[in-house]
C-alpha positions in Angstrom: -69.0 54.4 53.2 -70.0 57.3 50.9 -71.7 56.0 47.8 -72.7 57.1 44.4 -76.1 59.1 44.4 -75.5 59.8 48.0 -76.5 63.6 49.1 -73.8 65.4 51.1 -73.9 68.8 52.7 -77.7 69.1 51.9 -77.2 69.7 48.0 -74.6 68.0 46.4 -75.1 64.3 44.9 -72.1 62.4 44.4 -71.9 61.2 40.9 -68.4 59.6 40.1 -65.3 59.0 42.4 -62.2 60.3 40.9 -59.8 59.4 43.6 -59.7 57.6 47.1 -56.6 57.8 49.0 -55.9 57.5 52.7 -58.5 59.4 54.0 -59.1 61.9 51.0 -61.6 61.5 48.3 -62.7 63.3 45.2 -65.8 63.2 43.8 -67.9 64.6 40.6 -71.1 65.9 42.3 -74.2 67.5 41.1 -75.5 70.6 42.8 -79.1 70.2 43.3 -79.7 73.9 43.5 -78.9 74.8 40.2 -77.9 71.4 38.5 -74.4 72.4 37.8 -71.5 69.9 38.0 -68.9 70.4 40.8 -65.8 69.0 42.1 -66.1 68.0 45.9 -63.0 67.3 47.8 -63.3 65.3 51.0 -60.6 65.1 53.8 -61.6 62.4 56.8 -61.1 63.4 60.4 -59.6 60.5 62.2 -57.0 59.9 64.8 -54.6 58.8 62.0 -54.9 62.1 60.0 -51.8 64.4 60.3 -52.7 67.9 61.7 -50.6 69.5 58.5 -52.8 67.4 56.3 -56.0 69.5 57.8 -54.0 72.6 57.7 -53.2 72.4 54.1 -56.8 71.2 53.3 -58.3 74.5 55.0 -55.6 76.5 53.3 -56.7 75.5 50.0 -60.1 76.5 50.9 -59.0 79.8 52.0 -56.7 80.3 49.0 -59.4 79.5 46.4 -61.7 81.9 48.1 -59.5 84.9 47.2 -58.6 83.9 43.6 -60.4 85.3 40.6 -58.9 84.0 37.4 -60.7 82.2 34.3 -58.4 79.5 34.4 -58.2 78.7 38.3 -61.3 76.7 39.3 -63.7 78.9 41.4 -64.4 77.9 45.2 -67.9 77.4 45.9 -68.5 75.8 49.5 -67.1 74.3 52.4 -69.1 72.0 54.8 -68.6 69.1 57.2 -70.0 65.7 57.7 -71.1 63.8 61.1 -70.1 60.4 61.5 -74.0 59.1 60.5 -73.6 60.5 57.0 -70.0 60.0 56.3 -70.0 56.2 57.5 -68.4 56.4 60.6 -66.0 59.0 60.1 -66.4 62.9 60.2 -65.5 64.6 57.1 -64.6 68.1 55.9 -66.0 69.0 52.4 -64.6 71.5 50.0 -66.8 72.4 46.9 -65.2 74.1 43.6 -66.0 74.5 40.0 -65.6 71.5 37.6 -63.5 71.7 34.4 -64.3 69.3 31.7 -61.2 67.8 30.3 -58.3 65.8 31.0 -55.1 66.4 32.8 -52.0 66.4 31.1 -51.0 63.4 33.0 -54.0 61.5 32.0 -53.0 62.4 28.0 -49.4 61.3 28.8 -50.6 58.0 30.2 -52.7 57.7 27.1 -49.8 58.0 25.0 -50.2 61.6 23.8 -46.7 63.5 22.5 -46.6 66.8 22.5 -45.3 69.0 19.7 -43.0 71.8 20.4 -45.8 74.3 19.3 -48.1 72.8 21.7 -45.8 72.7 24.5 -44.8 76.4 24.0 -48.7 77.3 24.1 -49.0 75.4 27.4 -46.0 77.2 28.6 -47.5 80.6 27.9 -50.9 80.0 29.4 -49.3 78.9 32.7 -47.0 81.7 32.9 -50.1 84.0 32.6 -51.6 82.1 35.7 -48.3 82.1 37.6 -47.8 86.2 36.9 -51.5 86.3 38.3 -50.6 84.3 41.4 -47.2 85.8 42.1 -48.4 89.4 41.8 -51.0 89.1 44.3 -50.0 90.5 48.1 -48.7 88.4 49.7 -47.8 86.4 46.6 -49.8 82.7 46.1 -47.1 80.0 45.5 -48.6 76.6 43.9 -45.6 74.5 45.3 -47.1 71.5 43.2 -47.3 72.5 39.8 -47.0 69.4 37.7 -48.9 67.3 34.8 -51.8 66.0 37.0 -52.4 69.3 38.2 -52.7 70.9 34.9 -56.1 70.5 33.0 -56.5 70.8 29.2 -59.9 71.9 29.0 -62.5 71.1 26.3 -62.0 74.6 25.2 -58.2 73.8 24.8 -57.4 76.1 27.6 -55.0 75.1 30.5 -56.3 75.1 34.0 -54.3 75.0 37.4 -55.9 72.9 40.1 -55.1 71.4 43.3 -53.8 74.3 45.6 -52.1 73.2 48.8 -53.5 69.3 48.5 -51.1 66.7 50.0 -51.5 63.1 49.4 -48.9 61.8 51.8 -45.5 62.2 52.7 -43.8 59.2 50.8 -40.5 60.3 48.9 -41.1 58.7 45.9 -41.9 60.0 42.2 -45.4 61.0 41.7 -46.1 61.4 45.3 -46.7 64.8 47.2 -44.9 65.5 50.0 -46.2 67.3 53.2 -45.5 71.0 52.4 -42.8 70.9 50.0 -44.2 69.4 46.6 -43.6 66.2 44.2 -40.5 64.5 43.4 -38.9 65.3 40.1 -40.8 68.7 39.9 -40.0 70.4 43.3 -36.6 72.5 43.2 -34.0 71.8 46.1 -34.9 75.1 47.9 -38.5 73.7 48.3 -37.1 70.9 50.3 -35.7 73.6 52.8 -38.8 75.3 53.1 -37.8 78.4 51.0 -40.0 78.3 48.3 -40.3 81.3 45.9 -41.8 82.3 42.7 -38.9 80.9 40.9 -39.7 77.8 42.5 -43.0 77.2 40.6 -41.1 78.0 37.6 -38.7 75.3 38.0 -41.7 72.9 38.5 -43.1 74.4 35.0 -40.0 73.7 33.4 -39.7 70.0 34.9 -43.4 69.6 33.6 -42.5 71.0 30.0 -39.8 68.3 29.8 -42.0 65.7 30.9 -44.3 66.8 28.0 -41.6 66.8 25.5 -39.8 63.7 26.4 -42.6 61.7 27.8 -40.6 60.7 30.6 -41.1 61.8 34.3 -38.3 64.3 35.1 -37.4 61.9 38.1 -36.4 59.2 35.6 -34.3 61.3 33.2 -30.3 61.4 33.9 -28.9 64.3 36.0 -25.7 66.1 35.8 -24.8 68.5 38.4 -28.2 68.3 39.6 -29.3 69.7 36.0 -31.8 67.6 34.4 -30.5 66.2 31.0 -32.9 66.0 28.1 -31.3 68.2 25.1 -29.9 65.1 23.6 -33.3 63.2 23.5 -35.3 66.1 21.8 -35.7 67.6 18.4 -36.9 71.1 18.9 -35.3 74.8 18.7 -32.1 74.9 20.8 -33.1 78.2 22.1 -36.4 76.8 23.5 -34.3 74.1 25.3 -31.9 76.6 26.7 -35.1 78.7 27.9 -36.4 75.6 29.6 -32.5 74.8 31.0 -32.8 78.1 32.4 -36.4 77.5 34.2 -34.7 74.3 35.6 -31.5 75.5 36.9 -30.8 74.0 40.3 -29.1 77.2 41.5 -31.9 79.7 42.2 -29.8 82.7 41.2 -29.3 81.3 37.9 -33.1 80.9 37.2 -35.6 83.2 36.0 -37.0 85.2 39.1 -40.7 86.0 37.8 -43.2 84.5 35.8 -43.1 88.2 33.9 -39.3 87.6 33.0 -39.6 84.1 31.7 -42.6 84.9 29.6 -40.9 88.1 28.2 -37.8 86.0 27.6 -39.9 83.3 25.8 -41.6 85.8 23.7 -38.4 87.7 22.6 -35.9 85.0 22.8 -33.5 87.3 24.3 -32.5 85.6 27.6 -28.9 84.3 27.3 -27.4 87.3 29.0 -29.9 87.0 32.2 -28.0 86.7 35.5 -24.5 86.6 33.8 -22.1 86.1 36.7 -18.6 87.7 36.8 -16.0 85.5 38.1 -12.9 86.7 39.6 -9.6 85.9 37.5 -6.2 85.0 38.7 -4.1 87.7 40.7 -3.0 90.5 38.1 -5.1 89.0 35.5 -7.0 91.6 33.0 -9.0 88.5 31.6 -12.8 89.0 32.0 -14.8 86.1 32.5 -18.8 86.0 32.6 -20.9 82.8 33.0 -24.5 81.4 33.2 -26.3 78.3 32.8 -26.6 79.2 28.9 -23.7 81.2 28.2 -20.1 81.3 28.8 -18.3 84.9 27.7 -14.3 85.2 27.8 -12.6 88.6 27.1 -8.8 88.8 26.9 -7.1 92.1 26.3 -4.6 92.1 23.5 -0.9 93.4 24.0 -2.0 96.3 21.9 0.7 98.4 20.5 3.3 96.7 23.0 3.3 93.8 20.1 5.6 96.1 18.4 8.0 96.2 21.5 8.3 92.6 21.2 9.2 93.1 17.2 11.7 95.8 17.9 13.4 93.8 20.7 13.7 91.0 18.4 15.0 93.0 15.7 17.7 94.3 18.0 18.5 90.9 19.1 19.1 89.9 15.7 21.2 93.1 14.7 23.4 92.4 17.6 24.0 88.7 16.6 24.9 89.9 12.9 27.4 92.5 14.3 29.0 90.0 16.6 28.9 87.6 13.9 30.5 90.2 11.7 33.2 91.0 14.2 34.1 87.4 14.6 34.1 86.5 10.7 36.0 89.8 9.9 38.7 89.2 12.4 39.4 85.5 11.2 38.8 87.0 7.5 41.3 89.5 8.1 44.1 87.2 9.3 43.3 84.6 6.7 43.5 87.0 4.0 46.8 88.5 5.4 48.5 85.0 5.8 47.3 84.2 2.2 48.6 87.3 0.9 51.9 86.9 2.6 52.2 83.7 1.2 51.3 84.6 -2.3 53.8 87.4 -2.4 56.7 85.4 -1.0 56.1 82.6 -3.8 55.6 85.3 -6.4 59.4 87.0 -5.2 61.0 83.8 -5.1 59.9 82.5 -8.7 59.7 85.8 -10.3 56.2 85.1 -11.3 54.8 88.2 -13.5 51.2 87.5 -13.2 51.4 86.9 -9.4 49.6 90.1 -8.4 46.8 89.3 -10.8 46.3 85.7 -9.1 46.4 87.2 -5.8 43.7 89.5 -6.9 41.6 86.7 -8.3 42.1 84.5 -5.3 40.9 87.1 -3.0 37.9 87.9 -5.0 36.9 84.5 -4.8 37.3 84.3 -1.1 35.6 87.1 -0.5 32.5 86.2 -2.6 32.6 83.0 -0.6 32.6 84.4 2.6 29.7 86.8 1.6 27.6 84.0 0.4 28.3 82.0 3.8 27.6 85.1 5.6 24.3 85.7 4.0 23.5 82.0 4.6 24.3 82.3 8.1 22.1 85.7 8.5 19.2 84.3 6.7 19.0 81.2 9.0 19.5 83.1 12.3 16.7 85.8 11.0 14.2 82.9 10.2 15.0 81.4 13.7 14.3 84.7 15.6 11.0 85.3 13.4 9.6 81.7 13.9 10.2 82.0 17.7 8.5 85.4 17.6 5.6 84.2 15.6 5.4 81.2 18.0 5.2 83.0 21.1 2.9 85.8 19.8 0.9 83.5 17.5 0.9 86.1 15.0 3.2 89.3 15.5 0.8 91.6 13.5 -2.4 90.8 15.5 -2.9 93.0 18.6 -6.5 93.1 19.4 -8.5 91.4 21.9 -9.9 87.9 22.0 -13.5 87.4 22.5 -14.9 84.1 23.2 -18.8 83.3 23.3 -19.8 79.7 24.2 -23.5 78.9 24.4 -25.0 75.2 24.6 -25.1 75.0 21.0 -22.2 76.8 19.3 -19.1 78.9 20.3 -17.8 82.1 18.3 -14.3 83.4 18.5 -13.5 86.7 17.4 -10.6 89.3 17.4 -11.2 92.9 17.6 -9.8 96.2 17.8 -11.5 99.5 17.8 -14.8 97.7 17.4 -13.5 96.3 14.3 -13.3 92.5 14.1 -11.0 91.2 11.7 -11.0 87.4 12.7 -13.8 85.2 13.2 -14.2 81.3 14.0 -17.0 79.4 15.1 -18.1 75.8 15.7 -20.9 73.5 17.2 -20.4 73.1 21.0 -21.3 69.5 20.8 -18.4 68.7 18.6 -15.9 69.8 21.5 -14.0 66.6 22.5 -11.5 68.2 24.8 -9.9 71.6 26.2 -6.2 71.6 25.9 -3.2 73.9 26.2 0.3 74.0 24.6 3.6 74.7 25.5 2.9 78.6 25.4 -0.3 78.4 27.6 -2.4 78.8 24.6 -5.7 77.3 25.2 -7.9 75.4 22.3 -10.9 73.2 21.8 -10.1 70.0 20.1 -13.2 68.6 18.1 -13.7 65.1 17.6 -12.4 65.4 14.0 -9.1 66.7 15.5 -9.6 70.4 14.6 -8.3 72.9 16.8 -9.8 76.1 17.8 -7.6 78.5 19.8 -9.6 80.3 22.8 -7.0 82.2 24.4 -3.2 83.0 23.4 -0.2 84.3 25.3 -1.7 84.0 28.6 0.3 82.9 31.9 0.0 79.5 33.3 -2.2 80.4 36.3 -4.8 82.0 33.8 -4.5 78.9 31.3 -5.1 76.4 34.2 -7.9 78.6 35.7 -9.6 79.0 32.1 -9.6 75.3 31.4 -10.7 74.4 34.9 -13.8 76.9 34.3 -14.5 75.9 30.6 -14.8 72.0 31.6 -16.9 72.6 34.5 -19.4 74.7 32.4 -19.3 72.2 29.9 -20.4 69.4 31.9 
């Protein structure tokens, strides 16, 4: 058995054991040649050792040899121990620079809670390390980035450690898999052996979520494979959206490089990254683009064709008036003729002198009554047609394009024509209670306060069903 104060590799005196896991040991040791403090990692060679473990141990040594970054511990030496020195086992040893400080995992276990400012600073420092690793040729992928592999040094700098080390293959939270990484921090593609630079970015995002919430990502709720943490942190919404882009399960929607993620964090301009155009229903002119952080709809207005609608309704109204007048005129003529004939007959039989005046007065009253009745009928018919026009077009004098922009925090609805926006509504995305449509296939948001926001108007049934499905899926 290896013991404290024991000298191994002819120069390293063991001082403190940091870990002892199934054939693997990590020690703080003193280099007797220069009195410096180093880290010594040991792997026992035994029949129980998996060959993959040795390959990964050897690979870590080879990787560290070629790295030269101020916040990656430097490789110093590699040696082996025979059974006499190793307590009955042969050991492979690797020596690297010792970083004074604590891992972020240790700090979390001690109850430390990280502020948004601190987490941002950590994110930037880790991105700088990943930029260096990913720009090497070939790119070096860490594959196991997590709080326990990030050391906060005494100089308040972040160091990335443990390149390629594997503890065992148990699929439980906090345990490293053979090759693929750690549950809760490794993205799906890593389980399939298709790790890429974006895989390290996912692990960084999961680590930041752990620092912000104090809870391992594996223990947080998920929806459609996305880690749900927005509701339990109080930080800037844009920073939340940035982390959500890091941890997007779909590789295509994730930041593709550390440089891209760093630039987005610095500028705050990342919502349009990887906007995907969705194919609309047949013959539809609706333009839909979406990403994990943004959902955009553009619906072309009817333009000046709206005036054709108005002209059609006016012609319909005039035709109804003409038909009504023809019918009323015929009836009126018959009535007047009969009344006039009757009055003339009575006047002649009785010899009334004033019968002509009476006839004139009666006819005048009848004409006025008919005119009032006609105006009442015409007004009611016009109002009915106008209401029908407004209901079907929502507003007969609006002919611009609908623009709808939805993010995790808010939504904005505008109506524009010739780059002039004359209508705008906005609201809180979290207040959306349901996405519905009315009898005219107009889609609207219903908030928890029963307020309605129209998203799309005068579209086909196929378009409305398609948009509702897409919006509901994105909101989930």
